[in-house]
C-alpha positions in Angstrom: -0.6 -70.5 -96.4 -2.3 -70.8 -99.8 -0.9 -67.4 -101.0 2.6 -68.9 -100.6 1.5 -71.9 -102.7 0.7 -69.9 -105.7 -3.1 -69.6 -105.9 -2.8 -66.6 -108.2 -0.4 -68.5 -110.5 -2.8 -71.4 -110.6 -5.6 -69.1 -111.6 -3.4 -67.8 -114.5 -2.6 -71.3 -115.6 -6.2 -72.1 -116.1 -6.7 -69.1 -118.3 -7.5 -66.0 -116.2 -5.0 -63.3 -115.5 -5.2 -61.8 -112.0 -4.5 -58.1 -112.0 -4.3 -55.7 -109.0 -6.7 -52.8 -108.7 -4.6 -50.4 -106.7 -1.5 -48.2 -106.9 0.3 -46.2 -104.3 3.9 -44.9 -104.0 4.3 -46.8 -100.8 3.5 -50.1 -102.5 6.1 -49.4 -105.1 8.9 -48.1 -102.8 8.4 -50.7 -100.0 8.4 -53.7 -102.3 4.8 -54.8 -101.7 3.9 -54.5 -105.4 6.9 -56.5 -106.4 5.9 -59.1 -103.8 2.4 -59.3 -105.3 3.9 -59.7 -108.8 6.1 -62.5 -107.5 3.0 -64.2 -106.1 1.3 -64.1 -109.5 -0.2 -60.6 -110.1 0.0 -60.0 -113.9 -1.1 -56.4 -114.2 -2.2 -53.2 -112.4 -5.2 -51.0 -112.8 -5.7 -47.5 -111.4 -8.4 -44.8 -111.4 -9.0 -41.3 -110.0 -10.4 -42.7 -106.8 -7.3 -44.9 -106.2 -5.0 -41.9 -106.8 -7.1 -39.7 -104.6 -6.9 -42.1 -101.7 -3.1 -42.7 -102.2 -2.3 -39.0 -102.1 -4.7 -38.0 -99.4 -3.9 -40.8 -97.0 -0.1 -40.2 -96.5 2.7 -37.6 -96.8 4.8 -39.7 -99.1 3.9 -37.4 -102.1 4.4 -34.2 -100.2 8.1 -33.5 -101.0 7.5 -34.1 -104.7 4.4 -31.8 -104.7 6.5 -29.1 -103.0 9.3 -29.5 -105.6 7.0 -29.4 -108.5 5.2 -26.3 -107.2 8.6 -24.6 -106.8 9.5 -25.6 -110.3 6.5 -23.5 -111.5 4.2 -26.4 -112.4 0.5 -25.8 -112.3 -2.1 -28.0 -110.6 -2.8 -30.1 -113.7 0.9 -30.6 -114.4 1.5 -31.7 -110.8 -1.3 -34.2 -111.1 0.1 -35.6 -114.3 3.6 -35.9 -112.9 2.5 -37.7 -109.7 0.3 -40.2 -111.4 2.5 -40.9 -114.4 5.6 -41.4 -112.1 3.7 -44.0 -110.2 2.4 -45.7 -113.3 5.8 -45.6 -115.0 7.5 -47.2 -112.0 4.8 -49.9 -111.6 5.2 -50.6 -115.3 8.9 -51.1 -114.7 8.2 -53.7 -112.1 5.8 -55.5 -114.5 8.2 -55.4 -117.5 9.3 -59.0 -116.8 5.7 -60.2 -117.0 5.1 -58.2 -120.2 8.1 -59.8 -121.8 7.4 -63.3 -120.5 3.9 -63.2 -121.9 4.9 -61.5 -125.1 2.8 -58.5 -124.4 -0.4 -60.3 -123.3 -0.1 -59.2 -119.7 2.2 -56.9 -117.6 0.2 -53.7 -118.2 -0.5 -50.8 -115.9 -3.7 -48.8 -116.7 -4.1 -45.0 -116.2 -7.3 -43.2 -116.9 -8.0 -40.1 -119.1 -9.3 -37.1 -117.1 -12.9 -37.7 -116.0 -14.0 -34.4 -117.5 -13.2 -35.7 -121.0 -15.5 -38.8 -120.8 -17.9 -37.3 -123.3 -15.4 -35.5 -125.5 -13.9 -37.6 -128.2 -11.2 -35.1 -129.3 -10.0 -34.3 -125.8 -9.9 -38.0 -124.9 -7.7 -38.7 -127.9 -5.4 -35.8 -127.2 -5.0 -36.5 -123.5 -4.4 -40.3 -124.2 -1.7 -39.4 -126.7 -0.1 -37.0 -124.2 -0.1 -39.4 -121.3 1.0 -42.4 -123.3 4.0 -40.4 -124.6 4.8 -38.9 -121.2 5.0 -42.3 -119.5 7.1 -43.7 -122.3 6.5 -47.4 -121.5 5.1 -49.9 -124.0 3.3 -51.8 -121.2 0.8 -49.0 -120.5 -2.9 -49.0 -121.2 -4.9 -45.8 -121.3 -8.3 -46.2 -119.7 -11.1 -44.7 -121.7 -14.7 -44.8 -120.2 -17.0 -46.7 -122.5 -19.5 -43.8 -123.1 -21.5 -43.3 -126.2 -18.8 -41.1 -127.6 -15.9 -43.4 -126.8 -15.9 -45.8 -129.8 -14.4 -43.2 -132.1 -11.7 -42.4 -129.6 -10.9 -46.0 -129.0 -10.8 -46.8 -132.7 -8.4 -43.9 -133.3 -6.1 -44.8 -130.4 -5.9 -48.4 -131.4 -5.1 -47.5 -135.0 -2.2 -45.4 -133.6 -0.9 -48.3 -131.6 -1.9 -47.0 -128.2 -3.1 -49.7 -125.8 -6.6 -49.1 -124.4 -8.4 -50.3 -121.4 -12.1 -49.5 -122.2 -13.6 -49.0 -118.7 -16.9 -48.5 -116.9 -18.7 -51.0 -119.1 -21.9 -52.5 -117.7 -24.3 -53.7 -120.4 -24.0 -56.0 -123.3 -24.7 -53.2 -125.6 -22.0 -51.0 -124.2 -19.5 -53.9 -124.4 -20.4 -54.7 -128.1 -19.7 -51.1 -129.2 -16.3 -51.2 -127.6 -15.4 -54.6 -129.0 -16.3 -53.4 -132.5 -14.3 -50.2 -132.1 -11.3 -52.2 -131.1 -11.6 -54.4 -134.2 -12.2 -51.4 -136.4 -9.1 -49.7 -135.0 -6.9 -52.8 -135.8 -8.3 -53.0 -139.3 -7.5 -49.3 -139.8 -3.9 -50.0 -138.6 -3.6 -52.9 -140.9 -4.7 -50.7 -143.9 -1.9 -48.3 -142.9 0.6 -51.1 -143.2 1.4 -51.0 -139.4 2.2 -53.9 -137.1 -0.8 -54.9 -135.0 0.8 -57.8 -133.1 1.8 -55.6 -130.1 -1.4 -53.6 -129.7 -3.4 -54.7 -126.7 -6.8 -53.9 -125.2 -9.1 -55.1 -122.5 -12.8 -54.4 -122.0 -13.5 -53.7 -118.3 -16.9 -54.8 -117.3 -17.9 -53.6 -113.8 -19.6 -56.3 -111.7 -20.5 -55.7 -108.1 -22.2 -52.3 -108.7 -24.8 -54.0 -110.8 -25.9 -56.3 -107.9 -25.9 -53.3 -105.5 -28.4 -51.5 -107.7 -30.5 -54.5 -108.7 -30.6 -55.9 -105.1 -32.0 -52.5 -103.9 -34.7 -52.6 -106.6 -35.6 -56.2 -105.8 -35.9 -55.3 -102.1 -38.6 -52.7 -103.1 -40.4 -55.2 -105.3 -40.3 -57.9 -102.5 -41.8 -55.5 -100.0 -44.8 -54.9 -102.3 -45.3 -58.6 -103.1 -48.0 -60.4 -101.1 -47.6 -63.9 -102.6 -45.0 -65.7 -100.5 -43.8 -68.0 -103.4 -43.2 -65.0 -105.7 -41.5 -63.1 -102.8 -39.1 -66.1 -102.3 -38.4 -66.2 -106.1 -37.6 -62.5 -106.2 -35.3 -62.8 -103.2 -33.5 -65.7 -104.8 -32.4 -63.4 -107.6 -30.4 -61.2 -105.3 -26.7 -61.3 -105.8 -27.1 -63.3 -109.1 -27.7 -60.8 -111.8 -24.2 -59.2 -112.2 -22.7 -62.7 -112.7 -25.4 -63.7 -115.1 -24.8 -60.4 -117.1 -21.1 -61.2 -117.3 -21.7 -64.7 -118.5 -23.7 -63.4 -121.4 -21.1 -60.8 -122.2 -18.5 -63.5 -122.3 -20.6 -65.5 -124.8 -20.8 -62.4 -126.9 -17.0 -62.0 -126.6 -16.6 -65.5 -128.0 -18.9 -64.7 -130.9 -17.3 -61.4 -131.8 -13.8 -62.8 -131.6 -14.5 -66.0 -133.5 -12.7 -67.0 -136.6 -15.5 -65.7 -138.8 -15.4 -62.2 -137.2 -11.8 -61.9 -136.2 -9.9 -64.3 -138.4 -8.5 -61.7 -140.7 -7.0 -59.8 -137.8 -5.8 -62.9 -136.0 -4.0 -63.9 -139.2 -1.9 -60.7 -139.0 -1.0 -61.3 -135.4 -3.9 -59.3 -133.8 -4.8 -60.1 -130.2 -8.3 -60.6 -128.9 -9.6 -57.8 -126.6 -10.1 -59.8 -123.3 -13.0 -59.1 -121.0 -11.8 -57.8 -117.7 -14.0 -58.2 -114.6 -13.7 -55.0 -112.6 -15.3 -53.8 -109.3 -15.0 -57.4 -108.0 -14.9 -56.6 -104.3 -18.1 -57.8 -102.6 -20.2 -54.8 -101.4 -22.8 -56.9 -99.5 -21.2 -58.6 -96.4 -23.8 -61.4 -96.7 -22.1 -62.6 -99.9 -18.8 -64.4 -100.2 -15.8 -62.1 -100.4 -14.7 -64.1 -103.4 -18.1 -64.1 -105.1 -17.0 -62.1 -108.2 -13.8 -64.1 -108.6 -15.0 -67.6 -108.0 -18.0 -67.3 -110.4 -16.2 -65.6 -113.3 -13.2 -67.8 -114.0 -12.8 -68.5 -117.7 -10.2 -68.6 -120.5 -8.9 -65.3 -122.0 -10.2 -63.1 -119.2 -8.8 -60.8 -116.6 -10.0 -60.2 -113.0 -8.6 -57.0 -111.4 -8.9 -57.3 -107.7 -8.5 -54.7 -104.9 -6.1 -55.6 -102.1 -8.6 -57.3 -99.7 -10.1 -59.4 -102.5 -6.6 -60.6 -103.5 -5.9 -61.6 -99.9 -9.3 -63.3 -99.6 -8.9 -65.2 -102.9 -5.4 -66.4 -102.0 -6.8 -67.7 -98.7 -9.9 -69.5 -99.8 -10.8 -68.7 -103.4 -11.8 -71.4 -105.9 -10.2 -72.6 -109.1 -13.1 -74.1 -111.0 -13.8 -72.9 -114.6 -17.1 -71.3 -113.6 -17.7 -68.7 -116.3 -19.7 -70.9 -118.6 -21.3 -73.1 -115.9 -25.2 -72.9 -115.7 -25.6 -70.7 -118.8 -29.3 -71.7 -119.0 -29.7 -70.5 -115.4 -28.1 -67.2 -116.2 -30.5 -66.6 -119.1 -33.5 -67.6 -116.9 -32.4 -65.2 -114.1 -32.1 -62.3 -116.5 -35.5 -63.0 -118.0 -37.0 -63.3 -114.5 -35.7 -60.0 -113.3 -37.1 -58.3 -116.3 -40.5 -60.0 -115.6 -40.5 -58.6 -112.1 -40.0 -55.1 -113.5 -36.3 -54.4 -113.4 -34.9 -52.8 -116.6 -31.3 -54.0 -116.6 -30.3 -51.8 -119.5 -31.5 -48.7 -117.6 -29.7 -49.9 -114.5 -26.5 -50.3 -116.5 -26.9 -46.8 -118.0 -27.5 -45.2 -114.7 -24.7 -47.1 -113.0 -22.2 -46.0 -115.7 -23.3 -42.3 -115.2 -22.8 -42.7 -111.4 -19.4 -44.2 -112.0 -18.3 -41.3 -114.1 -19.6 -38.9 -111.5 -17.8 -40.7 -108.7 -14.5 -40.6 -110.6 -15.0 -36.9 -111.4 -15.6 -36.2 -107.7 -12.5 -38.2 -106.8 -10.5 -36.2 -109.3 -11.8 -32.9 -108.0 -11.1 -34.0 -104.4 -7.5 -35.0 -105.4 -7.0 -31.5 -106.9 -8.3 -30.0 -103.7 -5.9 -32.1 -101.7 -3.0 -31.0 -103.9 -3.9 -27.4 -103.4 -3.8 -27.8 -99.6 -0.5 -29.7 -99.8 0.9 -26.9 -102.0 0.2 -24.4 -99.3 
């Protein structure tokens, strides 16, 4: 099978790091995560939804929950202990990757509490707390890329805390985060601190954009009487998320060019790689490798849920696709605007929905913990 022939390792060799968008105590204890790392997975990402599913779907956490309760831990402390233990152990499994890549890969990401998404101070405090509690250098703290996040990200980077800026959708959201990362590194340089081991990724969510835009295009198509225009509108479906990522990647290259980033690079600073997130295909009509095959490019990461990893290993491509048909990407984005879809508004709304979904997952997880505590 292709997965045994190193498809993930081949992807890495042409410039894109495959990460795994999942974490679960069973994967760690039963050797499945180690097996994925052996096959070429270079990092792990988590979020409140992933943890909620892990805890609610099995009894593997029950004994630890019971012990922590008997030790007098409150609900928040139990949540912290469960999640940080999983992340710490996963980071241990990835330490070899971290060392082999000299700190480029090998990270495990854990998110700040969803309720802090719009609170700069609490985001910073919780990120410091969780980074120290885990006590591993190959950890990234996930900070949602809201309007209030640039100050938090700048502060954390200046303190040497690795950041995964998450829930990014638009070019504007991405640029604010990329600038905050550079500002943080320059602050750290001014303090005389080493910047060579500070790492960050900017997580751009992909499939959710197509889900939203496709639904809007369906409404527009239903109202359109001209058959040629109807066909043209239909031809945009499933294309806008990829086009959006292609333009974000071009902006990444500009922002981290020698002119803009040269002073930081000279001191050992690393670029903040774009990370393609939410890369499972939501529409069954589309290829299950759509958001991997079409977003392959140097200095990027693709974090894949389990089924996408398996699909990619089985029949995914290896072409450098991220900069292919750039003119077509620009045309598609212009066309969708012409037909009345405001992509910036879609990106804003989708980010808010993502924040709400993670908050709901977090609350559901707390509810599950209460029930398991008895």
